[in-house]
Structures are given as C-alpha cells and as structure tokens.
VEXNU-823825 format. One record per atom (N, C-alpha, C): atom name; z, y, x. Coordinates in Angstrom, 3 decimals, padded with zeros to 6 digits. Last residue first. Layout:
BEGIN
CA  Z  Y  X
...
//
This chain:
BEGIN
N  -290.458  -030.402  206.898
CA  -291.304  -029.079  207.287
C  -291.315  -029.245  208.848
N  -289.725  -032.670  206.387
CA  -290.986  -032.487  205.697
C  -291.307  -031.448  206.618
N  -287.194  -032.203  207.300
CA  -287.751  -033.149  207.877
C  -289.301  -032.816  207.644
N  -286.108  -030.544  205.235
CA  -286.081  -030.144  206.662
C  -287.083  -031.087  207.711
N  -286.376  -032.200  203.069
CA  -286.718  -031.217  203.033
C  -286.964  -030.580  204.443
N  -284.214  -034.048  203.825
CA  -285.539  -034.442  203.543
C  -286.458  -033.220  203.304
N  -281.682  -032.668  203.911
CA  -282.279  -033.300  205.230
C  -283.740  -033.643  205.051
N  -281.464  -031.562  201.160
CA  -281.681  -030.672  202.622
C  -282.265  -031.310  203.573
N  -281.236  -033.688  200.208
CA  -282.349  -033.082  199.814
C  -282.831  -032.106  200.806
N  -278.714  -034.557  201.142
CA  -279.841  -035.393  201.107
C  -281.139  -034.889  201.005
N  -277.021  -032.548  200.040
CA  -277.310  -032.692  201.350
C  -278.440  -033.731  202.007
N  -277.520  -032.727  197.362
CA  -277.932  -031.367  198.143
C  -278.143  -031.857  199.347
N  -275.904  -035.169  197.029
CA  -277.166  -035.081  196.913
C  -278.218  -034.022  197.319
N  -273.544  -034.655  198.077
CA  -274.403  -035.556  198.921
C  -275.643  -035.533  198.442
N  -272.843  -032.954  195.661
CA  -272.922  -032.111  197.006
C  -273.688  -033.318  198.353
N  -272.792  -034.752  193.572
CA  -273.666  -033.613  193.758
C  -273.786  -032.768  195.188
N  -271.117  -036.093  194.480
CA  -272.222  -036.713  194.208
C  -273.314  -035.695  194.284
N  -268.560  -034.264  194.554
CA  -269.189  -035.103  195.629
C  -270.615  -035.791  195.525
N  -268.715  -033.600  191.710
CA  -268.891  -032.705  192.722
C  -269.113  -033.689  194.182
N  -268.120  -035.972  190.571
CA  -269.120  -035.382  190.337
C  -269.774  -034.437  191.160
N  -265.495  -036.359  191.728
CA  -266.570  -037.436  192.251
C  -268.145  -037.142  191.733
N  -264.293  -034.397  190.361
CA  -264.096  -034.456  191.683
C  -265.195  -035.404  192.116
N  -264.430  -035.355  187.683
CA  -264.901  -034.234  188.084
C  -265.034  -033.943  189.752
N  -262.561  -037.778  187.951
CA  -264.143  -037.779  187.530
C  -264.888  -036.524  187.890
N  -259.984  -036.937  188.659
CA  -260.803  -037.781  189.333
C  -262.643  -037.847  189.182
N  -259.712  -035.213  186.126
CA  -259.643  -034.612  187.328
C  -260.349  -035.209  188.357
N  -259.340  -037.069  184.355
CA  -260.579  -036.305  184.305
C  -260.639  -035.298  185.771
N  -257.228  -038.841  185.117
CA  -258.540  -039.070  185.167
C  -259.442  -038.050  185.338
N  -255.251  -036.564  185.030
CA  -255.439  -037.455  186.115
C  -256.719  -037.769  186.640
N  -255.246  -036.156  182.288
CA  -255.447  -034.778  183.239
C  -255.906  -035.417  184.569
N  -254.417  -038.239  181.309
CA  -255.991  -037.692  180.998
C  -256.256  -036.753  182.059
N  -252.000  -038.418  182.216
CA  -252.544  -039.395  182.633
C  -254.243  -039.060  182.686
N  -250.685  -036.166  181.130
CA  -250.997  -036.148  182.301
C  -251.874  -037.208  182.905
N  -250.946  -036.927  178.479
CA  -251.615  -035.987  178.835
C  -251.861  -036.000  180.147
N  -248.949  -039.258  178.528
CA  -250.383  -039.559  178.270
C  -251.361  -038.433  178.548
N  -246.793  -037.475  178.765
CA  -247.150  -038.461  180.154
C  -248.689  -038.946  179.892
N  -246.523  -036.142  176.181
CA  -247.117  -035.166  177.468
C  -247.160  -036.606  178.598
N  -246.283  -038.233  174.352
CA  -247.456  -037.815  174.437
C  -247.518  -037.066  175.744
N  -243.753  -039.336  175.417
CA  -244.649  -039.978  175.628
C  -245.795  -039.464  175.587
N  -241.973  -036.962  175.005
CA  -242.296  -037.104  176.441
C  -243.286  -037.972  176.518
N  -242.813  -034.520  172.801
CA  -242.811  -035.572  172.825
C  -243.030  -036.037  174.373
N  -240.988  -031.509  171.811
CA  -241.788  -032.190  172.935
C  -241.424  -033.526  172.787
N  -239.515  -030.179  170.182
CA  -240.438  -030.733  169.694
C  -241.432  -031.060  170.544
N  -236.162  -030.441  170.950
CA  -237.641  -029.522  171.099
C  -238.493  -030.383  170.305
N  -233.531  -030.197  168.339
CA  -234.083  -030.843  169.363
C  -235.553  -030.106  169.789
N  -231.193  -028.194  166.719
CA  -232.723  -028.572  166.908
C  -233.007  -029.290  168.216
N  -227.918  -029.410  166.199
CA  -228.635  -028.628  167.055
C  -230.352  -028.982  166.624
N  -224.983  -029.138  163.981
CA  -226.360  -029.846  164.544
C  -226.749  -028.876  165.466
N  -222.973  -027.727  163.133
CA  -222.422  -029.263  163.622
C  -223.651  -029.980  164.168
N  -224.351  -026.779  159.936
CA  -223.350  -026.791  160.998
C  -222.735  -027.711  161.554
N  -227.541  -026.066  158.974
CA  -226.656  -027.104  159.174
C  -225.698  -026.957  160.277
N  -229.179  -024.145  156.096
CA  -228.385  -024.291  157.683
C  -227.365  -025.308  158.111
N  -231.931  -024.517  155.059
CA  -230.848  -024.942  154.779
C  -230.196  -024.981  156.364
N  -234.681  -022.508  153.671
CA  -233.983  -023.198  154.661
C  -232.595  -023.724  154.098
N  -235.437  -021.066  151.324
CA  -236.592  -021.727  152.313
C  -235.887  -022.416  153.571
N  -233.805  -020.404  149.862
CA  -234.308  -021.251  149.207
C  -235.214  -022.057  150.266
N  -232.585  -017.626  150.890
CA  -232.258  -019.217  151.405
C  -232.841  -020.312  150.529
N  -235.610  -016.131  152.556
CA  -234.767  -016.573  151.414
C  -233.965  -017.793  151.127
N  -234.858  -014.537  155.566
CA  -235.590  -015.221  154.649
C  -234.551  -016.088  153.619
N  -235.915  -011.086  156.162
CA  -234.860  -011.935  156.061
C  -235.251  -013.220  154.944
N  -239.058  -010.685  157.789
CA  -238.175  -010.552  156.774
C  -236.800  -011.182  156.589
N  -239.688  -008.738  161.021
CA  -239.497  -010.074  160.162
C  -239.064  -009.856  158.733
N  -242.219  -006.777  162.300
CA  -240.689  -006.693  161.983
C  -240.818  -008.075  160.804
N  -244.158  -005.060  164.469
CA  -243.962  -006.380  163.576
C  -242.463  -006.340  163.267
N  -244.050  -002.508  165.799
CA  -244.023  -002.356  164.370
C  -244.042  -004.144  163.656
N  -245.634  -003.592  168.517
CA  -244.638  -002.667  168.051
C  -244.852  -002.568  166.423
N  -246.526  -006.988  169.109
CA  -246.572  -005.609  168.888
C  -245.440  -005.088  168.330
N  -245.077  -009.653  169.143
CA  -246.322  -009.374  170.158
C  -246.645  -007.575  170.067
N  -241.876  -010.245  169.098
CA  -242.837  -009.952  168.645
C  -243.894  -009.267  169.519
N  -240.761  -013.046  171.122
CA  -240.591  -011.543  170.758
C  -241.752  -011.023  169.978
N  -238.777  -015.898  171.429
CA  -239.910  -015.142  171.198
C  -239.984  -013.900  170.680
N  -237.043  -017.659  174.180
CA  -237.337  -017.661  172.645
C  -238.667  -016.807  172.494
N  -236.114  -017.869  176.503
CA  -234.949  -017.746  175.508
C  -235.384  -017.741  174.156
N  -238.567  -015.933  178.063
CA  -237.569  -016.752  178.606
C  -236.506  -016.506  177.110
N  -241.578  -015.432  175.586
CA  -240.379  -015.333  176.295
C  -239.584  -016.013  176.796
N  -244.298  -016.038  173.579
CA  -243.437  -016.832  174.139
C  -242.523  -015.817  175.277
N  -244.869  -013.977  170.545
CA  -245.597  -014.333  171.815
C  -243.892  -015.049  172.343
N  -246.078  -013.813  167.125
CA  -245.091  -013.962  167.830
C  -245.402  -014.412  169.493
N  -248.241  -013.558  165.267
CA  -247.071  -012.131  165.700
C  -246.070  -012.589  166.828
N  -249.751  -015.758  164.935
CA  -250.297  -014.101  165.238
C  -249.257  -013.370  165.784
N  -247.643  -017.701  164.628
CA  -248.886  -017.821  165.665
C  -249.430  -016.512  166.037
N  -246.320  -016.739  162.481
CA  -245.685  -016.809  163.733
C  -246.625  -016.918  165.123
N  -247.085  -014.672  159.717
CA  -247.835  -015.816  160.863
C  -247.153  -016.061  162.041
N  -244.780  -013.736  158.696
CA  -245.971  -014.250  157.903
C  -246.645  -015.218  158.498
N  -241.251  -014.661  159.713
CA  -242.925  -014.062  160.006
C  -243.626  -014.766  159.164
N  -237.815  -014.915  158.632
CA  -239.182  -015.494  158.724
C  -240.343  -014.222  159.231
N  -234.410  -015.155  159.635
CA  -235.642  -014.528  159.394
C  -236.890  -015.260  159.868
N  -231.103  -015.329  159.403
CA  -232.067  -016.169  159.311
C  -233.582  -015.452  158.909
N  -228.016  -014.309  160.267
CA  -229.459  -013.851  160.057
C  -230.241  -015.022  160.157
N  -224.943  -015.594  158.738
CA  -226.038  -015.573  160.117
C  -227.394  -014.879  159.599
N  -222.663  -013.057  157.629
CA  -223.814  -014.155  157.186
C  -224.502  -014.023  158.698
N  -219.052  -012.758  157.247
CA  -220.616  -012.279  157.391
C  -221.501  -013.525  157.079
N  -216.570  -013.233  156.937
CA  -216.993  -012.495  157.885
C  -218.063  -012.145  157.967
N  -214.758  -014.324  154.320
CA  -215.975  -014.232  154.620
C  -216.197  -012.803  155.712
N  -211.440  -015.980  154.614
CA  -212.098  -014.850  154.587
C  -213.734  -014.804  155.088
N  -209.663  -017.926  154.873
CA  -210.232  -017.817  153.532
C  -211.259  -016.656  153.174
N  -211.032  -019.057  157.788
CA  -209.943  -019.163  156.876
C  -210.421  -018.652  155.524
N  -213.882  -017.841  157.901
CA  -212.786  -018.156  158.883
C  -211.487  -017.811  158.204
N  -217.469  -018.154  157.032
CA  -215.912  -018.000  156.850
C  -215.021  -018.409  157.653
N  -220.445  -017.328  156.701
CA  -219.674  -017.390  157.822
C  -218.205  -017.282  157.374
N  -223.365  -018.286  155.223
CA  -222.414  -017.499  154.968
C  -220.930  -017.782  156.158
N  -225.857  -020.018  155.615
CA  -225.629  -019.100  156.647
C  -224.295  -018.257  156.624
N  -226.069  -021.744  153.536
CA  -226.697  -020.343  153.310
C  -226.937  -019.714  154.172
N  -224.218  -023.841  154.049
CA  -225.661  -023.866  154.072
C  -226.678  -022.802  153.956
N  -221.697  -022.256  155.750
CA  -222.242  -023.092  154.761
C  -223.731  -023.204  154.877
N  -219.284  -022.448  158.488
CA  -220.686  -021.958  157.881
C  -221.461  -023.157  156.791
N  -216.227  -021.656  159.547
CA  -216.971  -022.749  158.680
C  -218.069  -021.885  158.035
N  -214.326  -021.534  162.348
CA  -215.475  -021.274  161.568
C  -216.235  -021.766  160.846
N  -210.818  -021.556  162.775
CA  -212.246  -022.340  162.981
C  -213.234  -021.531  161.768
N  -208.983  -018.734  163.251
CA  -209.007  -019.914  162.889
C  -210.518  -020.572  162.983
N  -208.145  -016.234  164.220
CA  -208.073  -016.259  162.616
C  -208.965  -017.909  162.252
N  -208.013  -015.662  166.570
CA  -207.086  -016.233  166.177
C  -206.758  -016.695  164.742
N  -210.067  -012.864  165.813
CA  -209.280  -013.465  166.934
C  -207.952  -014.103  166.472
N  -212.564  -013.132  164.018
CA  -211.343  -012.332  163.780
C  -210.512  -013.237  164.822
N  -216.196  -012.034  165.047
CA  -215.014  -013.061  164.428
C  -213.952  -012.620  164.365
N  -218.950  -010.505  164.137
CA  -217.565  -010.295  165.020
C  -216.844  -011.298  163.993
N  -222.092  -009.991  165.096
CA  -221.346  -010.986  163.915
C  -220.169  -010.994  164.786
N  -224.291  -007.355  164.920
CA  -223.580  -008.609  165.604
C  -222.481  -009.315  164.552
N  -226.723  -006.857  162.599
CA  -225.672  -006.206  163.432
C  -224.859  -007.613  163.832
N  -228.630  -007.085  160.846
CA  -229.290  -006.736  162.219
C  -228.158  -006.476  162.787
N  -227.948  -008.322  158.221
CA  -228.257  -007.070  158.196
C  -228.553  -006.211  159.800
N  -227.131  -010.967  158.945
CA  -228.535  -010.703  157.995
C  -228.876  -009.068  157.858
N  -226.638  -010.827  162.492
CA  -226.011  -010.910  161.214
C  -227.266  -010.661  160.123
N  -227.590  -012.203  165.487
CA  -227.488  -010.906  164.430
C  -227.476  -011.830  163.297
N  -225.729  -012.899  168.602
CA  -226.268  -013.345  167.286
C  -226.405  -011.992  166.262
N  -226.463  -011.606  171.754
CA  -225.589  -011.531  170.559
C  -226.550  -011.879  169.490
N  -226.551  -012.935  174.828
CA  -227.041  -012.165  173.938
C  -226.409  -012.493  172.542
N  -225.521  -014.645  176.832
CA  -224.560  -013.464  176.455
C  -225.389  -012.524  175.271
N  -226.758  -017.151  177.155
CA  -227.042  -016.120  178.331
C  -226.530  -014.443  177.860
N  -225.495  -019.062  175.251
CA  -225.475  -018.947  176.360
C  -225.427  -017.961  177.653
N  -224.896  -016.297  172.476
CA  -225.560  -017.625  173.079
C  -225.252  -017.453  174.529
N  -222.428  -015.371  170.669
CA  -223.257  -014.777  171.566
C  -223.893  -016.246  171.866
N  -220.215  -013.668  168.478
CA  -221.096  -014.765  168.512
C  -222.204  -014.300  169.414
N  -217.405  -011.952  169.687
CA  -218.471  -011.739  169.305
C  -219.436  -013.335  169.261
N  -214.803  -011.388  170.813
CA  -214.742  -012.352  169.714
C  -216.532  -012.176  168.821
N  -214.620  -010.366  173.077
CA  -214.590  -009.594  172.132
C  -214.635  -010.300  170.922
N  -215.516  -012.730  174.852
CA  -214.011  -012.272  174.805
C  -213.956  -011.093  173.533
N  -217.599  -014.916  172.561
CA  -217.068  -013.988  173.842
C  -215.537  -013.525  173.661
N  -218.156  -017.971  171.320
CA  -217.743  -016.639  171.104
C  -217.172  -016.014  172.575
N  -221.575  -019.121  171.366
CA  -219.839  -019.199  171.618
C  -219.634  -018.361  171.097
N  -223.957  -021.322  169.927
CA  -223.600  -020.160  170.111
C  -222.169  -020.650  170.733
N  -227.294  -023.107  169.341
CA  -226.245  -023.083  169.850
C  -225.588  -021.471  170.393
N  -229.417  -022.830  168.189
CA  -228.384  -022.305  167.253
C  -227.274  -022.776  167.981
N  -232.850  -021.891  168.465
CA  -231.765  -022.718  169.382
C  -230.520  -021.796  168.670
N  -235.002  -020.968  167.758
CA  -234.207  -021.972  166.803
C  -233.140  -022.612  167.491
N  -235.506  -017.334  168.088
CA  -235.100  -018.508  168.311
C  -234.725  -019.377  167.481
N  -236.473  -014.115  168.939
CA  -236.110  -014.866  168.018
C  -236.075  -016.314  168.459
N  -235.007  -010.774  169.902
CA  -235.351  -012.185  170.549
C  -235.508  -013.123  169.388
N  -235.593  -007.309  170.305
CA  -234.771  -008.827  169.206
C  -235.585  -010.082  169.835
N  -234.177  -005.855  172.784
CA  -235.185  -006.266  171.994
C  -234.688  -007.307  171.282
N  -232.574  -004.632  174.615
CA  -232.513  -004.109  173.633
C  -233.140  -004.867  172.281
N  -232.028  -005.748  177.049
CA  -233.284  -004.776  177.082
C  -233.283  -004.257  175.873
N  -230.686  -008.123  176.791
CA  -229.956  -006.815  177.443
C  -230.712  -005.721  177.364
N  -231.346  -009.049  173.076
CA  -231.144  -009.002  174.715
C  -230.505  -007.977  175.487
N  -230.095  -010.215  170.479
CA  -230.300  -009.070  171.069
C  -230.224  -008.995  172.491
N  -231.709  -012.540  168.021
CA  -230.863  -012.297  169.445
C  -231.019  -010.954  169.658
N  -231.943  -014.408  165.107
CA  -232.301  -013.372  165.951
C  -231.176  -013.000  166.966
N  -233.115  -017.803  163.983
CA  -232.008  -017.074  164.427
C  -232.724  -015.828  165.494
N  -236.132  -017.980  161.733
CA  -235.492  -018.048  163.264
C  -234.306  -017.314  163.125
N  -237.584  -020.480  159.628
CA  -236.590  -019.269  160.117
C  -236.674  -019.549  161.667
N  -238.073  -023.159  157.329
CA  -238.567  -022.002  157.607
C  -237.402  -021.108  158.374
N  -236.139  -026.175  157.738
CA  -236.916  -025.316  157.089
C  -237.587  -024.175  157.960
N  -233.096  -026.100  158.986
CA  -233.703  -026.921  158.456
C  -234.846  -026.202  157.465
N  -231.514  -024.600  161.919
CA  -232.045  -024.433  160.436
C  -232.922  -025.446  160.540
N  -228.198  -025.317  163.001
CA  -229.544  -025.622  163.096
C  -230.103  -025.223  161.793
N  -225.560  -024.676  165.070
CA  -226.118  -024.724  164.165
C  -227.752  -024.843  164.128
N  -221.944  -025.181  166.815
CA  -223.486  -025.314  166.788
C  -224.123  -025.212  165.352
N  -219.745  -024.905  166.902
CA  -220.173  -023.649  167.204
C  -221.704  -023.777  167.439
N  -218.285  -027.342  165.954
CA  -218.582  -026.248  165.134
C  -219.528  -025.024  165.136
N  -219.981  -030.209  166.907
CA  -219.514  -028.964  167.585
C  -219.577  -027.939  166.344
N  -221.321  -032.312  166.026
CA  -219.967  -032.643  165.845
C  -219.364  -031.168  166.305
N  -224.033  -032.988  166.429
CA  -223.245  -032.585  167.743
C  -221.705  -032.673  167.543
N  -227.004  -034.380  165.582
CA  -225.708  -034.182  165.141
C  -224.732  -033.893  166.219
N  -229.991  -033.164  165.793
CA  -229.149  -034.044  166.538
C  -227.739  -033.341  165.794
N  -233.287  -032.702  163.991
CA  -231.964  -032.338  164.126
C  -230.852  -033.600  164.476
N  -236.578  -032.668  165.951
CA  -235.472  -033.433  165.029
C  -233.993  -032.767  165.318
N  -238.288  -029.494  165.379
CA  -238.157  -030.691  166.122
C  -236.794  -031.545  165.566
N  -241.253  -028.406  163.546
CA  -239.878  -028.636  163.760
C  -239.292  -029.897  164.563
N  -243.918  -026.519  165.027
CA  -243.575  -027.882  164.424
C  -242.170  -027.968  164.436
N  -245.276  -024.628  166.347
CA  -243.993  -024.394  165.637
C  -243.551  -025.699  164.594
N  -246.981  -024.750  169.222
CA  -246.529  -025.527  168.189
C  -245.212  -025.217  167.453
N  -248.458  -022.022  170.244
CA  -247.467  -022.297  170.566
C  -247.237  -023.194  168.845
N  -251.987  -022.781  172.251
CA  -251.010  -021.957  171.165
C  -249.742  -022.622  171.144
N  -254.595  -022.158  174.319
CA  -253.166  -022.457  174.168
C  -252.612  -021.970  172.983
N  -257.676  -023.302  175.716
CA  -257.112  -022.296  174.899
C  -255.806  -023.097  174.496
N  -259.993  -023.167  178.529
CA  -258.831  -023.643  177.955
C  -258.260  -022.468  176.969
N  -263.511  -024.014  178.691
CA  -262.251  -022.649  178.432
C  -260.973  -023.316  178.020
N  -266.133  -024.873  180.283
CA  -264.913  -025.521  179.776
C  -263.892  -024.274  179.747
N  -269.352  -023.832  180.000
CA  -268.364  -023.934  181.055
C  -267.019  -024.253  180.042
N  -272.974  -024.910  180.498
CA  -271.681  -024.604  179.403
C  -270.410  -024.969  180.574
N  -276.272  -024.244  180.238
CA  -275.113  -024.693  180.961
C  -273.781  -023.957  180.323
N  -278.920  -025.224  178.225
CA  -277.911  -024.215  178.442
C  -276.719  -024.855  179.547
N  -282.158  -025.991  179.517
CA  -280.768  -026.152  178.877
C  -279.783  -025.561  179.181
N  -285.587  -025.672  179.551
CA  -284.587  -025.549  180.379
C  -283.274  -025.827  179.161
N  -288.951  -025.118  179.359
CA  -288.209  -026.659  179.357
C  -286.548  -026.326  180.265
N  -289.905  -022.469  179.326
CA  -290.372  -023.664  178.359
C  -289.243  -024.515  177.960
N  -289.530  -021.887  181.687
CA  -289.446  -020.552  180.963
C  -289.381  -021.859  179.422
N  -290.004  -023.610  183.787
CA  -288.621  -023.291  183.811
C  -288.468  -022.421  182.392
N  -291.582  -025.831  185.077
CA  -291.812  -025.086  183.804
C  -290.400  -024.659  183.221
N  -291.037  -026.951  187.480
CA  -292.438  -026.737  187.406
C  -292.571  -025.551  185.868
N  -288.494  -027.896  187.578
CA  -288.794  -026.840  188.434
C  -290.237  -026.087  188.115
N  -287.126  -028.844  184.628
CA  -288.092  -029.157  185.437
C  -288.390  -027.690  186.121
N  -284.908  -027.880  183.277
CA  -284.997  -029.648  183.314
C  -286.158  -029.801  184.343
N  -282.575  -025.312  184.847
CA  -284.302  -025.820  184.490
C  -284.113  -027.346  184.312
N  -279.960  -024.110  182.999
CA  -280.473  -024.937  184.029
C  -281.782  -025.541  183.742
N  -278.314  -021.218  182.420
CA  -279.119  -022.291  181.911
C  -279.560  -022.920  183.312
N  -275.438  -020.119  181.380
CA  -276.046  -019.864  182.061
C  -277.334  -020.675  181.862
N  -272.763  -020.668  179.937
CA  -272.613  -019.708  181.044
C  -273.933  -019.300  181.824
N  -271.055  -021.368  176.984
CA  -272.219  -021.021  177.640
C  -272.295  -019.969  178.672
N  -268.250  -022.761  176.600
CA  -268.649  -021.596  176.693
C  -269.823  -021.555  177.391
N  -266.572  -025.383  174.544
CA  -267.159  -024.881  175.676
C  -268.142  -023.694  175.514
N  -262.953  -025.576  175.037
CA  -263.811  -025.374  174.357
C  -265.238  -025.006  174.942
N  -259.498  -027.141  174.688
CA  -260.624  -026.742  175.234
C  -261.843  -026.438  174.352
N  -256.120  -026.926  174.014
CA  -257.343  -027.412  173.382
C  -258.511  -026.731  174.342
N  -252.897  -027.497  173.826
CA  -254.211  -027.162  174.421
C  -254.916  -027.741  173.803
N  -249.470  -026.363  172.947
CA  -250.483  -027.404  172.509
C  -251.598  -026.778  173.011
N  -245.958  -025.962  174.126
CA  -247.502  -025.094  173.955
C  -248.641  -026.425  173.812
N  -243.080  -026.320  171.901
CA  -244.064  -026.811  172.940
C  -245.215  -026.001  172.979
N  -239.951  -024.727  171.555
CA  -241.385  -025.313  171.175
C  -242.580  -025.327  172.202
N  -236.691  -025.400  171.615
CA  -238.067  -025.315  172.382
C  -239.205  -025.375  171.685
N  -234.273  -026.233  170.587
CA  -235.379  -025.328  169.777
C  -236.679  -025.129  170.155
N  -232.651  -026.946  173.320
CA  -232.601  -026.985  171.992
C  -233.522  -026.025  171.150
N  -234.398  -028.214  175.945
CA  -233.735  -027.154  175.694
C  -233.886  -027.190  174.116
N  -235.647  -030.613  177.101
CA  -234.021  -031.013  176.785
C  -233.620  -029.611  176.132
N  -238.022  -029.836  177.859
CA  -238.018  -030.704  176.634
C  -236.777  -030.875  176.243
N  -238.865  -028.001  179.842
CA  -238.071  -027.266  178.879
C  -237.582  -028.383  177.658
N  -240.435  -029.774  181.598
CA  -239.171  -029.281  181.951
C  -238.334  -028.846  180.956
N  -242.481  -030.371  179.683
CA  -241.553  -031.762  179.865
C  -240.507  -030.896  180.364
N  -243.789  -027.909  179.595
CA  -243.268  -028.455  178.305
C  -242.357  -029.592  178.578
N  -244.535  -027.540  182.235
CA  -243.642  -026.598  181.651
C  -242.855  -027.365  180.190
N  -246.384  -029.521  182.485
CA  -245.275  -029.558  183.582
C  -244.257  -028.852  182.648
N  -248.457  -028.624  180.596
CA  -247.711  -030.202  180.609
C  -246.102  -030.260  181.344
N  -249.228  -026.465  182.081
CA  -248.568  -026.495  180.674
C  -247.729  -027.771  180.319
N  -250.481  -027.618  184.104
CA  -249.170  -026.544  184.412
C  -248.505  -026.664  183.037
N  -252.502  -029.027  183.231
CA  -251.431  -029.603  184.185
C  -249.949  -028.766  184.264
N  -253.960  -027.002  182.519
CA  -253.423  -028.066  181.481
C  -252.413  -028.483  181.941
N  -254.716  -025.883  184.778
CA  -253.997  -024.951  183.844
C  -253.053  -026.077  182.843
N  -256.170  -028.042  185.974
CA  -255.077  -027.455  186.426
C  -254.083  -026.543  185.604
N  -258.392  -027.903  184.450
CA  -257.287  -028.788  184.270
C  -256.197  -028.490  184.662
N  -259.574  -025.490  184.759
CA  -259.158  -025.468  183.370
C  -257.867  -027.057  183.625
N  -260.172  -026.304  187.419
CA  -259.615  -025.098  187.216
C  -258.482  -025.030  185.814
N  -262.119  -028.441  186.821
CA  -261.046  -028.897  187.748
C  -259.999  -027.409  187.425
N  -264.162  -026.582  185.267
CA  -263.398  -027.877  184.720
C  -262.159  -028.226  185.491
N  -265.215  -025.360  187.235
CA  -264.691  -024.657  186.188
C  -263.646  -025.722  185.526
N  -266.483  -027.356  188.785
CA  -265.177  -026.392  189.342
C  -264.349  -025.744  188.492
N  -268.200  -028.036  186.959
CA  -267.226  -028.941  187.708
C  -266.122  -028.287  188.098
N  -269.738  -025.593  186.571
CA  -269.543  -026.610  185.404
C  -268.015  -027.258  185.828
N  -270.626  -025.497  189.245
CA  -269.836  -024.496  188.796
C  -269.247  -025.114  187.455
N  -272.486  -027.833  189.479
CA  -271.459  -027.412  190.371
C  -270.282  -026.355  189.737
N  -274.086  -027.030  187.518
CA  -273.342  -028.317  187.597
C  -272.225  -028.193  188.242
N  -276.136  -025.079  188.618
CA  -274.829  -024.844  187.640
C  -273.706  -025.786  187.356
N  -277.261  -024.385  191.528
CA  -276.805  -025.734  190.582
C  -275.833  -025.317  189.809
N  -279.618  -022.166  192.502
CA  -278.206  -022.664  192.243
C  -278.102  -023.704  191.149
//
C-alpha cells in the first residue's frame, strides 16, 4: 500500500473543508459583529512507508496525514458610525445577550436592535435583548427617543428605563460555540459574568463590522487552489508510476 496516495487524498479533503470555511467567512462578512473562523493544519502520524523493500524493519519513515483545526477569531471588528440611535456597539470586552425562541441565551456582538409592537428591544429575528439582570428591556410607548450612555444605561426622556446587559466569559474560545445569530454556551452550567463598566464602552449610533478581511480570505482561496492543484498532480504522478510498475512487472512475468 502506498501511503502517499492516502496522504494526498487526506490533504484534498482538508483543503475542501478549508475552502468551505473561507466561503462561509466571505458570505457572512457583511453581518455586524460576525466573528470569522480561523483555520490551521497539523500533521498526524498514520502509518509507515518503507524506504527500501529489502529492509522494512530497520529503514522506515512515518506517514503523516494533515488534520484541519479551526477556531473562532474573537478579535474586535472596526466600529462603523451609522447615526441610527437604535444601533449600538461594544468597544472592548463583552457580548450582548439575546433570548432565542428555544429559551436559550445567545451571545452576540451585533447591537442592531428594534422596538417591537410591545415596546421591547429585539433584534432582526425578534429575539429579545437582555438587561443587566437577565430580563427584557421594556421601553415607554411614545416616551421619546432612547439615549444610551457609555456604560449601557438607557434613558427615555428624563427616565432611566434600564441598562443594556454586557456579559463576559473567562475563556470564550473554550466556553462558547457558534450558532446562527451568535454564540451559545458549550455546556450546561457555563454562565457569563456581568461586565465591569471599566471593561467596555458602549457606543450608541455605531455598529461593529465583522472582523473578516476580504483580501485575506481571497488570498486563502488562491492558496487553497494552488495546494489542491499540487496534490492532484502528485496523485496523478503516483498513479502513472504504479501503472508503469504494473505494466513492467506484467511483461517480466
């Protein structure tokens, strides 16, 4: 068995997964607060290739297979001024909390919100924003424009109607997993803490752009294309050599 063929086939599979990640990053690059997925590869030993057919036990080299690893890049995206008082962005640490239709808490950096028919602050999917105590944020119908200060306190006219919840995790990489619309806790029992106002600044009239760089993703696509081509050529070469060997041995016999 020629492990090299399997190594190249494994590389092609990994490159296909890498390409899918890049495509998803690009597709969601316009979503406010989106966090891209970063990809890395490592080699895992998966067998041995004899250097010589005459000395199998003493002269061998390990075969290695590429394995793709990915993780979310939580680096902050650029803040974009929208002049819309219903937009807000977190500068620094922390996530907004939403309650989805399944009753799960979803954490996001997308601060684009709306006021629904009941006067509650919701996102584009109708999920309610959480205040600092874990409850929804109820506005006053006809009470005037919302003013949100840098610590997240919400004012309507002269009245303080609540505070936007901004929550932090000890290790977002280990404690959060991606879902549609943001992140959820990986395991039951993982609970965030309320962020200290000194850890963040809430910016009203701003949105955080995704942290996807279109140029970097396009470079990644080019690298995937070249690596894919190189591995295909290697497989073709091995296939031709095996065909020649079979033809030669068959004639000798």
